[in-house]
C-alpha positions as CSV (number, residue, x, y, z in Angstrom):
1,M,19.0,-21.3,-15.8
2,L,16.5,-21.6,-13.0
3,L,16.7,-19.7,-9.7
4,L,15.1,-20.9,-6.5
5,N,14.4,-19.0,-3.2
6,D,15.1,-15.5,-4.5
7,G,18.1,-16.7,-6.5
8,L,20.0,-18.2,-3.6
9,I,20.0,-21.6,-5.4
10,V,20.9,-21.8,-9.1
11,L,20.2,-24.7,-11.4
12,D,21.4,-25.2,-15.0
13,V,18.9,-26.9,-17.2
14,T,20.5,-29.8,-19.1
15,A,17.4,-31.4,-20.7
16,I,13.7,-31.2,-21.0
17,K,11.8,-34.4,-21.5
18,G,8.0,-34.0,-21.6
19,E,7.1,-32.5,-18.3
20,A,10.4,-33.4,-16.7
21,V,13.1,-30.7,-16.4
22,H,16.6,-32.1,-15.8
23,T,19.0,-29.8,-14.0
24,V,22.5,-29.7,-12.5
25,V,23.0,-27.6,-9.3
26,R,25.4,-24.8,-10.0
27,L,24.9,-23.1,-6.6
28,G,23.4,-25.2,-3.9
29,G,21.9,-24.5,-0.5
30,E,19.1,-25.3,1.9
31,L,15.7,-25.4,0.3
32,S,12.5,-25.5,2.4
33,N,8.9,-25.9,1.1
34,N,6.9,-23.2,-0.7
35,K,9.8,-21.3,-2.2
36,G,9.6,-19.5,-5.5
37,I,11.2,-20.5,-8.8
38,N,12.2,-18.1,-11.6
39,K,13.8,-18.2,-15.0
40,Q,16.7,-15.7,-15.3
41,G,15.4,-12.9,-17.6
42,G,11.8,-13.8,-17.1
43,G,9.6,-15.9,-19.4
44,L,8.0,-18.5,-17.2
45,T,4.5,-19.2,-18.6
46,A,2.7,-20.1,-15.4
47,P,-0.6,-18.3,-15.1
48,A,-1.0,-15.5,-12.5
49,L,-4.1,-17.3,-11.1
50,T,-4.0,-21.0,-10.5
51,A,-6.9,-23.3,-9.5
52,K,-5.7,-23.1,-5.9
53,D,-5.6,-19.2,-6.1
54,M,-9.2,-19.2,-7.1
55,E,-10.1,-21.4,-4.2
56,D,-8.1,-19.2,-1.9
57,I,-10.0,-16.1,-3.2
58,R,-13.3,-17.8,-2.3
59,T,-11.9,-18.4,1.2
60,A,-10.7,-14.9,1.6
61,M,-14.0,-13.5,0.6
62,S,-15.8,-15.6,3.2
63,F,-14.1,-13.6,5.9
64,Q,-14.1,-10.4,4.0
65,A,-10.4,-9.8,3.5
66,D,-9.7,-6.1,2.9
67,Y,-7.1,-6.7,0.2
68,V,-6.1,-9.5,-2.1
69,A,-2.6,-9.6,-3.4
70,V,-2.1,-11.2,-6.8
71,S,1.3,-12.8,-7.4
72,F,3.1,-12.7,-10.8
73,P,0.6,-10.7,-12.9
74,K,1.9,-10.1,-16.4
75,N,-0.6,-7.4,-17.5
76,A,-3.9,-5.7,-16.7
77,T,-5.9,-8.7,-17.9
78,D,-4.6,-10.8,-15.0
79,M,-5.7,-8.1,-12.5
80,E,-9.1,-7.7,-14.2
81,M,-9.6,-11.5,-14.0
82,A,-8.7,-11.5,-10.3
83,R,-11.2,-8.6,-9.6
84,Q,-13.9,-10.4,-11.4
85,L,-13.3,-13.6,-9.4
86,C,-13.2,-11.5,-6.2
87,N,-16.4,-9.8,-7.0
88,V,-18.2,-13.0,-7.9
89,A,-16.9,-14.8,-4.7
90,G,-17.7,-11.7,-2.6
91,A,-21.2,-11.1,-3.9
92,E,-22.7,-13.5,-1.3
93,F,-21.1,-11.4,1.5
94,K,-21.7,-8.0,-0.2
95,H,-18.0,-7.5,-0.2
96,K,-15.5,-6.1,-2.7
97,P,-11.8,-6.2,-1.7
98,G,-9.0,-3.9,-2.8
99,L,-6.5,-5.6,-5.2
100,I,-2.8,-5.4,-4.9
101,A,-0.6,-6.4,-7.9
102,K,2.7,-7.9,-6.8
103,I,5.2,-6.7,-9.4
104,E,7.7,-9.6,-9.6
105,R,7.9,-10.5,-13.3
106,A,10.0,-8.9,-16.0
107,E,7.0,-9.1,-18.3
108,A,5.0,-6.8,-16.0
109,I,7.4,-3.8,-16.2
110,P,6.3,-2.6,-19.7
111,H,2.7,-2.8,-18.5
112,L,3.1,-1.0,-15.2
113,E,0.6,1.8,-16.0
114,S,-2.2,-0.5,-17.2
115,I,-1.6,-2.9,-14.3
116,L,-1.9,0.0,-11.8
117,A,-5.0,1.3,-13.5
118,A,-6.6,-2.1,-13.0
119,S,-5.5,-2.4,-9.4
120,D,-6.0,-0.5,-6.1
121,G,-2.3,-0.7,-5.4
122,I,1.0,-2.5,-6.1
123,M,3.7,-4.3,-4.2
124,V,7.3,-3.8,-5.1
125,A,8.2,-7.5,-4.6
126,R,11.9,-7.1,-4.8
127,G,12.9,-10.7,-4.3
128,D,11.4,-12.4,-7.4
129,L,11.7,-9.2,-9.4
130,A,15.5,-9.0,-8.8
131,V,15.9,-12.6,-9.9
132,E,14.3,-11.8,-13.2
133,V,15.6,-8.3,-14.0
134,G,18.9,-8.4,-12.0
135,N,19.7,-6.8,-8.7
136,A,21.1,-3.6,-10.1
137,A,17.9,-2.7,-11.9
138,V,15.7,-3.0,-8.8
139,P,16.4,0.3,-7.0
140,A,15.5,2.5,-10.0
141,L,12.4,0.4,-10.7
142,Q,11.4,0.7,-7.0
143,K,11.5,4.5,-7.3
144,R,9.7,4.5,-10.6
145,M,6.9,2.3,-9.3
146,I,6.4,4.3,-6.1
147,K,6.2,7.6,-8.1
148,M,3.8,6.2,-10.6
149,A,1.5,4.7,-8.0
150,R,1.3,8.0,-6.1
151,E,0.6,9.9,-9.3
152,M,-2.2,7.5,-10.2
153,D,-3.8,7.7,-6.7
154,K,-2.9,4.1,-5.8
155,V,-1.2,2.7,-2.7
156,V,2.2,1.0,-2.8
157,I,3.9,-1.5,-0.5
158,T,7.7,-2.1,-0.6
159,A,8.7,-5.6,0.4
160,T,11.4,-8.3,0.6
161,Q,14.5,-8.5,2.7
162,M,14.0,-5.1,4.3
163,M,15.5,-6.3,7.6
164,E,16.8,-9.7,6.6
165,S,19.6,-9.9,9.1
166,M,17.1,-9.7,12.0
167,I,15.9,-13.2,11.2
168,T,18.8,-14.2,13.3
169,N,20.2,-11.0,14.8
170,P,18.6,-8.6,17.4
171,V,19.6,-5.4,15.6
172,P,19.5,-4.4,11.8
173,T,22.4,-3.5,9.7
174,R,23.0,0.1,8.8
175,A,22.3,-0.8,5.2
176,E,18.9,-2.2,6.1
177,V,18.1,0.9,8.1
178,S,19.0,3.0,5.0
179,D,16.9,0.7,2.8
180,V,13.8,1.1,4.9
181,A,14.3,4.9,5.2
182,N,14.8,5.4,1.5
183,A,11.6,3.5,0.7
184,V,9.8,5.9,3.1
185,L,11.5,8.9,1.6
186,D,10.5,7.7,-1.9
187,G,6.9,7.8,-0.8
188,T,5.9,4.2,-0.1
189,D,2.6,3.8,1.8
190,A,3.9,0.7,3.7
191,V,7.0,-1.4,4.2
192,M,6.5,-5.1,4.7
193,L,8.4,-7.8,6.6
194,S,8.4,-11.4,5.5
195,A,10.6,-14.1,7.0
196,E,11.8,-11.6,9.7
197,T,8.4,-11.9,11.5
198,A,7.1,-15.2,9.9
199,S,10.0,-17.4,11.1
200,G,12.7,-15.1,12.5
201,K,14.0,-15.1,16.1
202,F,13.2,-11.5,16.9
203,P,9.8,-10.7,15.3
204,L,8.8,-8.0,17.9
205,E,12.2,-6.3,17.9
206,T,12.1,-6.2,14.1
207,V,8.7,-4.4,14.0
208,I,9.9,-1.9,16.7
209,E,13.1,-1.2,14.8
210,M,11.3,-0.7,11.5
211,S,8.7,1.5,13.1
212,K,11.5,3.8,14.5
213,V,13.2,4.1,11.1
214,C,9.9,4.9,9.4
215,E,9.0,7.6,11.9
216,A,12.4,9.2,11.7
217,A,12.3,9.2,7.9
218,E,8.8,10.7,7.7
219,G,9.8,13.5,10.1
220,A,12.8,14.4,7.9
221,E,11.1,14.5,4.5
222,D,10.6,17.7,2.6
223,V,7.1,19.1,2.1
224,K,6.6,20.8,-1.3
225,L,2.8,21.1,-1.6
226,D,2.9,24.3,-3.6
227,A,5.1,22.6,-6.2
228,D,2.8,19.5,-6.2
229,F,-0.2,21.7,-7.2
230,T,1.6,23.8,-9.9
231,G,0.0,23.1,-13.3
232,K,-2.4,20.6,-11.8
233,T,-6.2,20.8,-12.4
234,F,-8.8,18.9,-10.5
235,N,-12.1,18.3,-12.3
236,R,-14.0,16.6,-9.4
237,I,-15.5,18.6,-6.6
238,D,-14.5,16.1,-3.9
239,Q,-10.9,15.9,-5.1
240,S,-10.7,19.7,-5.2
241,I,-11.9,19.9,-1.6
242,A,-9.3,17.3,-0.6
243,M,-6.5,19.3,-2.2
244,G,-7.9,22.5,-0.7
245,A,-7.8,21.0,2.8
246,L,-4.1,20.0,2.4
247,F,-3.1,23.4,1.1
248,T,-4.9,25.4,3.8
249,A,-3.9,23.1,6.7
250,H,-0.2,23.3,5.6
251,H,-0.1,27.1,5.3
252,L,-2.1,27.6,8.6
253,G,0.0,25.1,10.5
254,A,-3.2,23.2,11.5
255,K,-3.0,20.6,14.2
256,A,-4.9,18.0,12.1
257,I,-6.9,17.4,8.9
258,V,-10.1,15.6,9.5
259,A,-12.2,13.8,6.8
260,L,-15.7,12.5,7.4
261,T,-15.7,9.8,4.8
262,D,-17.9,6.9,3.7
263,S,-15.8,5.4,0.8
264,G,-12.3,6.6,1.9
265,S,-11.6,8.4,-1.4
266,T,-11.0,11.8,0.1
267,P,-8.3,10.6,2.6
268,L,-6.7,8.6,-0.2
269,W,-6.3,11.7,-2.4
270,M,-4.9,13.6,0.6
271,S,-2.4,10.8,1.4
272,R,-0.9,11.0,-2.1
273,H,0.8,14.3,-1.1
274,R,3.6,14.8,1.5
275,I,2.4,16.9,4.5
276,H,3.5,16.9,8.1
277,V,-0.1,17.5,9.3
278,P,-1.7,14.2,10.3
279,I,-4.9,13.2,8.5
280,Y,-7.7,11.6,10.6
281,A,-10.4,9.8,8.6
282,L,-13.6,9.3,10.5
283,T,-15.9,6.7,9.0
284,P,-19.0,4.7,10.0
285,K,-17.9,1.7,8.0
286,E,-15.5,-0.8,9.5
287,T,-14.5,-2.1,6.1
288,T,-13.5,1.4,5.0
289,Q,-11.6,2.0,8.3
290,R,-9.6,-1.2,7.7
291,K,-8.8,-0.4,4.1
292,M,-7.6,3.1,5.0
293,A,-5.0,1.7,7.5
294,L,-2.8,1.2,4.4
295,Y,-2.9,4.9,3.4
296,R,0.2,6.9,4.2
297,N,-0.2,9.5,7.0
298,V,-3.9,8.6,7.5
299,R,-5.2,7.5,10.9
300,P,-8.6,5.8,10.3
301,L,-11.1,6.0,13.2
302,F,-14.5,4.5,13.5
303,M,-17.3,7.0,14.3
304,E,-21.0,6.8,13.7
305,I,-21.9,9.8,11.5
306,V,-25.3,11.4,11.9
307,S,-27.3,12.8,9.0
308,D,-27.3,16.4,10.2
309,R,-24.1,18.2,9.2
310,D,-23.7,20.5,12.2
311,S,-24.3,17.6,14.6
312,A,-21.7,15.5,12.7
313,L,-19.1,18.3,12.9
314,S,-19.7,18.7,16.6
315,A,-19.5,14.9,17.2
316,A,-16.2,14.8,15.2
317,E,-14.6,17.5,17.3
318,S,-15.7,15.7,20.5
319,H,-14.2,12.5,19.1
320,L,-10.9,14.2,18.4
321,K,-10.8,15.9,21.8
322,M,-11.7,12.6,23.6
323,R,-8.7,11.0,21.9
324,G,-6.4,13.9,22.7
325,I,-5.8,14.7,19.0
326,V,-6.9,18.3,19.5
327,K,-7.5,20.5,22.5
328,T,-9.3,23.8,23.0
329,G,-7.8,26.5,20.7
330,D,-6.2,24.1,18.2
331,V,-6.9,24.9,14.6
332,Y,-7.9,22.0,12.3
333,A,-9.4,21.5,8.8
334,I,-12.4,19.3,8.3
335,T,-14.1,18.0,5.2
336,C,-17.5,16.4,4.7
337,G,-20.3,16.1,2.2
338,E,-23.9,17.2,2.1
339,P,-26.1,15.3,2.2
340,M,-24.1,13.2,4.7
341,G,-23.2,9.6,3.9
342,A,-23.2,9.8,0.1
343,P,-20.1,8.1,-1.3
344,G,-18.0,10.5,-3.4
345,G,-20.0,13.5,-2.0
346,T,-17.4,15.5,-0.2
347,N,-18.2,19.1,-1.1
348,M,-17.4,21.2,2.1
349,L,-14.2,22.3,3.8
350,K,-14.3,24.1,7.1
351,I,-11.5,25.6,9.2
352,C,-12.3,25.2,12.9
353,S,-10.8,26.3,16.2
354,A,-11.6,23.6,18.8
355,S,-13.9,25.0,21.5
């Protein structure tokens, strides 16, 4: 049995003759171009990276795409191959993108941990995944994938049919609102629209509605930082500083957490834990700023960072006050590294009261 367009069209295979597959339509419908095809239960042997994908990677590296999403990876080897191709294609531009594994094959489920280890994040691609494993299995898999990604310090995107009715309607259904909110409450970094904004009648309204739902869900979630840290050990100095900033800011009721960052690692670690204190990541690198836009609860800002620590801290406070993030008397936590500008060098946490 073959399923097209997220299972909306069903074909029974009657014969296979060479490269020709003969089918009878069991469940018909309208089929446009570039729609997916799946075999119920999984097992399609198409490679994760086709010749066209390789050409597309070269194109993406030419304009320094921040992330490359790999469709239908079966295992970590597919992601390692994609990273090698990206690094080779990006060498000319001195650019290395983040890699997102789109989990949409049944074969990928037993290898989730190794796929995550080989990636910078995953996408819960619920359309093709549901076709292969069945609709009923997807909600539990979604929760499992989000939890695993956060525990492994990876980002996670939840996608497919989140506000499907808004392709043709100006308001979402209550079920769609709950779906988006539950993904946020599960801990996803991002929720993604597809046809709703690509070809729908109400693209702007859809984004506005989804944003409202995300904001309300984030405001309602429980913060259990103390429980998060119970039994945990942190062997790296920069990671320990990141966790210390979260813990201190939470208990002091700080206005903001500020990270002066070159690579974005410190804000990433901070974003893996739920906290109602906003995290502002100040970086002198535009590529780092763009990548951090995907991190949950992180507001990446561009700021030239000087080599002198005290001058950098003063400039950071001025930057925050100029943007209205803090005002005189507000308490905030700030992290940085000495010497300034060394990737992975965060080794200082300071609690400040804005002057």
